[in-house]
C-alpha positions as CSV (number, residue, x, y, z in Angstrom):
1,X,25.8,-28.7,3.6
2,X,24.8,-29.1,7.2
3,X,23.3,-26.6,9.7
4,X,22.5,-26.2,13.3
5,X,19.8,-24.1,15.1
6,X,20.5,-21.9,18.1
7,X,18.2,-19.9,20.0
8,X,18.9,-16.3,20.6
9,X,18.4,-14.2,23.9
10,X,15.6,-12.2,22.0
11,X,12.3,-14.2,22.2
12,X,11.2,-15.8,18.8
13,X,14.6,-15.1,17.2
14,X,17.1,-17.9,16.0
15,X,20.4,-18.2,14.2
16,X,20.9,-21.0,11.7
17,X,24.7,-21.7,11.5
18,X,25.2,-23.2,8.0
19,X,28.2,-24.8,6.8
20,X,29.1,-25.8,3.3
21,X,31.9,-28.2,2.7
22,X,35.3,-27.2,1.4
23,X,34.4,-28.9,-1.8
24,X,31.1,-27.0,-2.0
25,X,33.2,-23.8,-1.5
26,X,35.6,-24.8,-4.3
27,X,32.7,-25.1,-6.7
28,X,31.5,-21.7,-5.7
29,X,35.0,-20.3,-6.3
30,X,34.9,-21.9,-9.7
31,X,31.6,-20.4,-10.5
32,X,32.8,-17.1,-9.4
33,X,36.0,-17.5,-11.6
34,X,34.1,-18.4,-14.7
35,X,31.7,-15.5,-14.2
36,X,34.5,-13.1,-13.9
37,X,37.5,-14.6,-16.0
38,X,36.5,-12.5,-19.2
39,X,36.9,-9.2,-17.3
40,X,40.4,-10.1,-15.7
41,X,43.6,-9.1,-17.7
42,X,46.8,-11.2,-16.9
43,X,50.0,-10.4,-18.7
44,X,50.9,-13.1,-21.3
45,X,47.3,-14.4,-21.6
46,X,44.3,-13.3,-23.6
47,X,41.4,-12.2,-21.6
48,X,39.3,-15.3,-20.2
49,X,42.2,-17.6,-20.9
50,X,44.4,-17.2,-17.8
51,X,44.2,-20.2,-15.4
52,X,42.4,-19.5,-11.9
53,X,45.6,-20.2,-10.0
54,X,47.5,-17.6,-12.0
55,X,44.9,-15.0,-11.4
56,X,44.8,-15.7,-7.7
57,X,48.5,-15.5,-7.5
58,X,48.4,-12.0,-9.3
59,X,45.5,-10.6,-7.5
60,X,45.3,-12.5,-4.3
61,X,43.3,-15.7,-3.0
62,X,40.5,-13.4,-1.9
63,X,39.5,-12.0,-5.3
64,X,36.6,-14.6,-5.9
65,X,35.5,-14.9,-2.1
66,X,32.7,-12.4,-2.4
67,X,31.1,-13.8,-5.6
68,X,31.5,-17.5,-4.4
69,X,29.6,-16.5,-1.2
70,X,27.0,-14.9,-3.2
71,X,26.7,-18.0,-5.1
72,X,26.4,-20.4,-2.3
73,X,24.5,-18.4,0.3
74,X,20.9,-18.1,-1.3
75,X,20.5,-22.1,-2.0
76,X,22.4,-23.0,1.2
77,X,20.1,-20.8,3.2
78,X,16.8,-21.8,1.4
79,X,17.7,-25.5,1.8
80,X,18.4,-25.1,5.6
81,X,15.3,-23.1,6.2
82,X,13.2,-25.8,4.7
83,X,14.8,-28.7,6.4
84,X,14.8,-26.8,9.8
85,X,10.8,-26.9,9.4
86,X,10.9,-23.5,11.3
87,X,8.1,-21.0,10.5
88,X,10.4,-18.2,9.5
89,X,8.7,-14.9,9.3
90,X,11.5,-12.4,8.5
91,X,14.3,-11.8,5.8
92,X,17.5,-13.4,7.1
93,X,20.3,-11.3,8.4
94,X,23.5,-12.7,7.1
95,X,26.9,-12.9,8.7
96,X,29.9,-14.7,7.4
97,X,31.9,-16.6,10.0
98,X,34.5,-18.5,8.0
99,X,35.5,-18.0,4.4
100,X,38.9,-19.6,3.2
101,X,40.0,-21.8,0.3
102,X,40.3,-25.5,1.2
103,X,38.0,-25.0,4.3
104,X,34.2,-25.4,4.9
105,X,32.4,-21.9,4.2
106,X,30.4,-21.0,7.3
107,X,27.8,-18.4,7.7
108,X,25.0,-17.4,10.2
109,X,21.5,-16.4,9.2
110,X,19.6,-14.7,12.0
111,X,15.8,-15.0,11.6
112,X,12.5,-14.5,13.3
113,X,10.2,-17.3,13.8
114,X,6.5,-17.3,14.2
115,X,5.5,-16.2,17.7
116,X,3.2,-18.2,19.8
117,X,-0.1,-16.7,20.6
118,X,-2.1,-17.0,23.8
119,X,-5.8,-16.5,23.1
120,X,-8.0,-14.6,25.4
121,X,-11.8,-14.2,24.9
122,X,-12.6,-14.3,21.2
123,X,-16.2,-15.7,21.1
124,X,-19.0,-13.7,22.4
125,X,-17.0,-10.4,22.7
126,X,-19.2,-7.2,22.8
127,X,-19.0,-4.7,20.0
128,X,-20.9,-1.6,19.0
129,X,-23.9,-2.0,16.7
130,X,-23.7,-0.2,13.4
131,X,-26.4,1.9,12.0
132,X,-27.7,0.5,8.7
133,X,-30.9,2.8,8.5
134,X,-31.2,4.7,5.2
135,X,-33.0,8.1,5.5
136,X,-34.7,10.2,2.9
137,X,-31.7,12.7,3.3
138,X,-29.3,10.0,2.4
139,X,-31.4,9.1,-0.7
140,X,-31.6,13.0,-1.6
141,X,-27.9,13.3,-1.2
142,X,-27.2,10.4,-3.5
143,X,-29.8,11.6,-6.0
144,X,-28.0,15.1,-6.0
145,X,-24.7,13.3,-7.0
146,X,-26.4,11.7,-10.0
147,X,-27.8,15.2,-10.9
148,X,-24.4,16.8,-10.7
149,X,-22.9,14.2,-12.9
150,X,-25.6,14.9,-15.5
151,X,-25.2,18.6,-15.4
152,X,-24.1,20.8,-18.2
153,X,-21.8,23.7,-18.3
154,X,-22.7,27.0,-20.0
155,X,-21.0,30.4,-20.5
156,X,-22.3,33.5,-18.5
157,X,-21.3,36.9,-18.5
158,X,-21.0,37.8,-14.7
159,X,-19.3,35.9,-11.9
160,X,-21.5,34.5,-9.1
161,X,-20.8,32.2,-6.2
162,X,-20.4,28.5,-7.6
163,X,-19.2,29.4,-11.2
164,X,-16.2,28.0,-12.7
165,X,-13.9,30.6,-14.0
166,X,-10.7,30.9,-15.7
167,X,-8.2,33.9,-14.5
168,X,-5.1,35.4,-14.9
169,X,-3.5,36.8,-11.7
170,X,-0.3,38.3,-10.3
171,X,0.4,39.0,-6.6
172,X,2.3,41.8,-5.0
173,X,3.5,42.4,-1.5
174,X,4.7,46.2,-0.8
175,X,4.6,46.7,-4.5
176,X,7.0,43.8,-5.5
177,X,5.7,40.6,-7.2
178,X,6.4,37.5,-5.2
179,X,7.5,34.0,-6.2
180,X,4.6,31.8,-7.0
181,X,2.2,34.6,-7.0
182,X,1.5,34.5,-10.7
183,X,-0.6,32.3,-12.8
184,X,-2.4,32.3,-16.4
185,X,-5.7,30.7,-17.3
186,X,-5.9,29.3,-13.9
187,X,-9.2,27.5,-13.2
188,X,-10.9,28.5,-10.1
189,X,-14.4,27.6,-8.8
190,X,-15.7,30.5,-6.8
191,X,-16.6,29.2,-3.3
192,X,-14.1,26.4,-3.3
193,X,-11.8,28.5,-0.9
194,X,-8.8,27.6,-3.0
195,X,-7.5,31.0,-2.6
196,X,-6.6,32.9,0.7
197,X,-8.8,35.1,2.7
198,X,-11.8,36.7,0.7
199,X,-9.9,36.5,-2.7
200,X,-12.8,34.7,-4.4
201,X,-15.6,36.6,-3.0
202,X,-14.1,39.9,-4.6
203,X,-14.3,38.3,-8.0
204,X,-18.1,38.1,-7.7
205,X,-19.7,40.4,-9.9
206,X,-16.9,40.7,-12.4
207,X,-17.5,40.0,-16.2
208,X,-15.5,38.4,-18.9
209,X,-12.5,40.5,-19.8
210,X,-12.8,42.6,-16.6
211,X,-9.6,43.6,-14.7
212,X,-9.5,44.2,-11.1
213,X,-7.1,44.8,-8.1
214,X,-8.0,42.5,-5.2
215,X,-6.6,43.1,-1.7
216,X,-6.2,40.2,0.8
217,X,-4.1,39.4,3.9
218,X,-2.0,36.2,4.2
219,X,-2.9,34.3,7.2
220,X,-0.3,34.0,10.1
221,X,0.0,30.3,9.6
222,X,0.6,30.5,5.9
223,X,3.2,28.0,4.8
224,X,5.4,30.6,3.2
225,X,7.5,32.4,6.0
226,X,8.1,35.5,4.0
227,X,4.3,36.0,3.3
228,X,2.8,35.2,6.8
229,X,0.4,38.1,7.8
230,X,1.4,40.3,5.0
231,X,-1.1,42.3,3.2
232,X,-1.0,41.7,-0.6
233,X,-2.5,43.0,-3.8
234,X,-3.5,40.8,-6.6
235,X,-4.1,42.0,-10.1
236,X,-6.8,39.9,-11.7
237,X,-8.3,39.4,-15.1
238,X,-11.4,37.3,-15.9
239,X,-11.0,35.2,-19.0
240,X,-13.9,32.7,-18.7
241,X,-17.1,32.3,-16.7
242,X,-19.1,29.0,-16.6
243,X,-21.9,27.8,-14.5
244,X,-23.3,24.4,-14.0
245,X,-26.9,23.9,-15.1
246,X,-28.4,21.0,-13.2
247,X,-31.3,18.8,-14.7
248,X,-34.8,18.9,-13.3
249,X,-35.5,16.1,-10.7
250,X,-38.4,14.5,-12.5
251,X,-39.6,11.4,-14.3
252,X,-37.8,12.4,-17.5
253,X,-34.7,12.6,-15.4
254,X,-35.1,9.1,-14.0
255,X,-35.7,7.7,-17.4
256,X,-32.5,9.2,-18.8
257,X,-30.1,8.0,-16.1
258,X,-31.9,4.7,-14.9
259,X,-34.1,1.8,-16.1
260,X,-37.2,3.0,-14.2
261,X,-40.1,5.2,-15.7
262,X,-40.6,7.3,-12.6
263,X,-38.6,9.2,-10.2
264,X,-40.1,7.4,-7.2
265,X,-39.2,4.1,-8.7
266,X,-35.6,5.4,-9.1
267,X,-35.6,6.6,-5.4
268,X,-36.6,3.1,-4.4
269,X,-33.8,1.6,-6.2
270,X,-31.3,4.2,-4.7
271,X,-32.5,3.4,-1.4
272,X,-32.4,-0.3,-1.8
273,X,-28.8,0.0,-3.0
274,X,-27.7,2.3,-0.1
275,X,-29.2,-0.1,2.3
276,X,-27.1,-3.0,0.7
277,X,-24.0,-0.8,1.0
278,X,-24.7,0.1,4.5
279,X,-25.3,-3.6,5.6
280,X,-21.9,-4.5,3.9
281,X,-20.2,-1.7,5.6
282,X,-21.9,-2.7,9.0
283,X,-20.6,-6.3,8.4
284,X,-17.1,-5.2,7.7
285,X,-17.0,-2.7,10.8
286,X,-18.3,-5.5,13.1
287,X,-15.5,-8.2,11.7
288,X,-13.0,-5.4,12.2
289,X,-14.0,-4.6,15.7
290,X,-14.3,-8.3,16.7
291,X,-10.8,-9.0,15.5
292,X,-9.7,-5.9,17.3
293,X,-11.2,-7.3,20.6
294,X,-9.7,-10.6,20.1
295,X,-6.1,-9.1,19.6
296,X,-6.7,-6.9,22.7
297,X,-7.4,-10.1,24.8
298,X,-4.5,-12.1,23.3
299,X,-1.0,-12.1,24.3
300,X,2.1,-12.4,22.0
301,X,5.6,-11.2,21.6
302,X,6.4,-10.0,18.1
303,X,10.2,-9.7,17.3
304,X,11.3,-6.6,15.7
305,X,12.6,-8.3,12.6
306,X,9.0,-9.6,11.7
307,X,7.8,-6.0,12.0
308,X,10.7,-4.8,9.7
309,X,10.0,-7.4,7.1
310,X,6.1,-6.5,7.2
311,X,7.1,-2.8,6.8
312,X,9.5,-3.5,3.9
313,X,6.7,-5.5,2.1
314,X,4.2,-2.6,2.6
315,X,6.7,0.0,1.2
316,X,7.2,-2.3,-1.8
317,X,3.5,-2.6,-2.5
318,X,3.2,1.3,-2.0
319,X,5.9,1.8,-4.7
320,X,4.3,-0.7,-6.9
321,X,0.9,1.4,-6.7
322,X,2.2,4.5,-7.3
323,X,4.3,3.3,-10.2
324,X,1.0,2.1,-11.7
325,X,-0.1,5.6,-11.6
326,X,3.1,6.9,-13.5
327,X,5.0,8.1,-10.5
328,X,8.2,6.8,-9.2
329,X,9.3,6.7,-5.5
330,X,12.0,9.1,-6.1
331,X,9.3,11.7,-7.7
332,X,7.1,11.0,-4.7
333,X,9.8,11.7,-2.1
334,X,10.5,15.0,-4.0
335,X,6.9,16.2,-4.1
336,X,6.0,15.1,-0.6
337,X,9.3,15.7,1.2
338,X,9.1,12.1,2.7
339,X,12.1,9.9,3.1
340,X,12.1,6.1,3.0
341,X,12.7,6.1,6.6
342,X,9.8,8.6,7.4
343,X,7.7,6.4,5.2
344,X,8.6,3.2,7.2
345,X,7.9,4.9,10.5
346,X,4.4,6.1,9.3
347,X,3.5,2.4,8.2
348,X,4.9,0.7,11.3
349,X,1.6,0.8,13.4
350,X,-0.4,-0.6,10.6
351,X,2.4,-3.4,10.1
352,X,2.0,-4.3,13.7
353,X,-1.6,-4.3,13.5
354,X,-1.6,-6.6,10.5
355,X,0.9,-9.0,12.0
356,X,-1.2,-9.1,15.4
357,X,-4.6,-9.6,13.5
358,X,-3.1,-12.5,11.2
359,X,-1.5,-14.3,14.1
360,X,-4.6,-14.1,16.2
361,X,-6.9,-15.3,13.4
362,X,-4.6,-18.3,12.5
363,X,-4.7,-19.3,16.2
364,X,-8.4,-19.2,16.3
365,X,-8.6,-21.3,13.2
366,X,-6.3,-23.7,14.7
367,X,-8.3,-23.6,18.1
368,X,-11.5,-24.2,16.3
369,X,-10.0,-26.9,14.0
370,X,-11.0,-25.0,11.1
371,X,-10.0,-27.2,7.9
372,X,-10.6,-26.2,4.2
373,X,-11.5,-28.9,2.1
374,X,-10.3,-29.3,-1.6
375,X,-13.6,-28.8,-2.7
376,X,-13.8,-25.5,-0.9
377,X,-10.5,-24.5,-2.6
378,X,-11.8,-25.6,-5.9
379,X,-14.8,-23.3,-5.4
380,X,-12.3,-20.4,-4.7
381,X,-10.1,-21.3,-7.7
382,X,-13.3,-21.3,-9.9
383,X,-14.1,-17.6,-8.8
384,X,-10.5,-16.5,-9.6
385,X,-10.7,-18.2,-12.9
386,X,-13.9,-16.5,-13.8
387,X,-12.5,-13.2,-12.5
388,X,-9.4,-13.4,-14.9
389,X,-11.6,-14.7,-17.7
390,X,-9.7,-18.2,-17.8
391,X,-10.7,-21.8,-18.2
392,X,-10.6,-23.5,-14.7
393,X,-8.2,-26.2,-15.7
394,X,-5.6,-23.7,-17.3
395,X,-6.0,-21.5,-14.4
396,X,-5.2,-24.3,-12.0
397,X,-1.9,-25.3,-13.9
398,X,-0.8,-21.7,-13.1
399,X,-1.2,-22.1,-9.3
400,X,1.3,-24.1,-7.6
401,X,1.0,-26.1,-4.3
402,X,2.5,-23.2,-2.2
403,X,0.0,-20.9,-3.4
404,X,-2.7,-23.5,-2.8
405,X,-1.7,-23.8,0.9
406,X,-1.6,-20.1,1.3
407,X,-5.2,-19.9,-0.2
408,X,-6.4,-22.5,2.3
409,X,-4.8,-20.5,5.1
410,X,-6.5,-17.5,4.0
411,X,-9.9,-19.2,3.8
412,X,-9.5,-20.5,7.1
413,X,-8.7,-17.2,8.6
414,X,-11.9,-15.9,6.8
415,X,-13.9,-18.5,8.4
416,X,-12.4,-17.8,11.8
417,X,-13.6,-14.1,11.3
418,X,-17.2,-15.1,10.5
419,X,-17.2,-17.5,13.2
420,X,-16.2,-14.7,15.8
421,X,-18.4,-12.1,14.3
422,X,-21.4,-14.6,14.4
423,X,-20.8,-15.2,18.0
424,X,-20.3,-11.4,19.0
425,X,-22.8,-9.4,21.0
426,X,-23.9,-5.9,19.7
427,X,-24.5,-3.3,22.1
């Protein structure tokens, strides 16, 4: 196998012209024949027993070309990509140039290579100072969340605002029931504005078992065309009414939900935790702002193929996430009305931002000569081993050299972020 590299008109795009010898192509044809021979019928021979030449004579010499090419291309491309020492940042677009028995097999692989980055100012940039103050109102809001989590639910007779009801309903327009307007044992919290207009307000005061006709008007911007602006009548029956009873905010409450004896001590703990959280958020926001400034001040030309590959990776990650929640991509598309193309278009700006940020940070790490020692890498591996509850030596055995190099790059990038953030000016 041999190859040559050709620069293309589009910047940061190259073409690898890869040639497998006639002998290598012949080996690929034999691989393809052995893979398919048991599926081929030749008169006078049992399946799988006919010689290759007989099969080719009967079905044409091209019968095994596609499988032979598929057998050769992955390894040949991988070897050429490795030996070229190019920093390839996209999936290859393959084009077969020559495929014929007895001749070299030639194909092209068009790829994007890592763009050059010209850094602008990245140290001492000015960013907005983030507020880290925690007010008494913040503490009270957090306390109310805990109070709400520890509430209990009791059955009551009459509906009031905030109650959780279960209702049957059926809607009519011009005296005719409309599609999607019926529900049984539907859970509805009064005041949630889940229903249109003043529907929920008209349930207030009803008792368990009560039935009532409720009149509403669909809004002009309603999603169903046939219901926009139409007056409607709903027949409603209340099946269940429950209200949330909150515990008293006192020392007993503090003892029930925390390790503290008094409410004041618990409030102090809440304030301390909120302060830490705000400080961490402020640190992250500052780092993001600094990186955005550095990207804004830098110059680079990102090839479209690199963006396409990043988008593909993001779509794959998204598919894995929703599958872990028990939803397939087909179901997601059906429920949301999205398409793969619309999803890719939606993700493209974020893909560009990720690429730009990574390229700039790698260049900063290079400019600042940030090197990650083996000791630093070992510290990171130890953290990961602890996270996975594995012995360090066993965990190290699972991590290959490529993964270790990637970890070093990631650590160098993080150090670059820290360096830039530490030097930034907060206004």
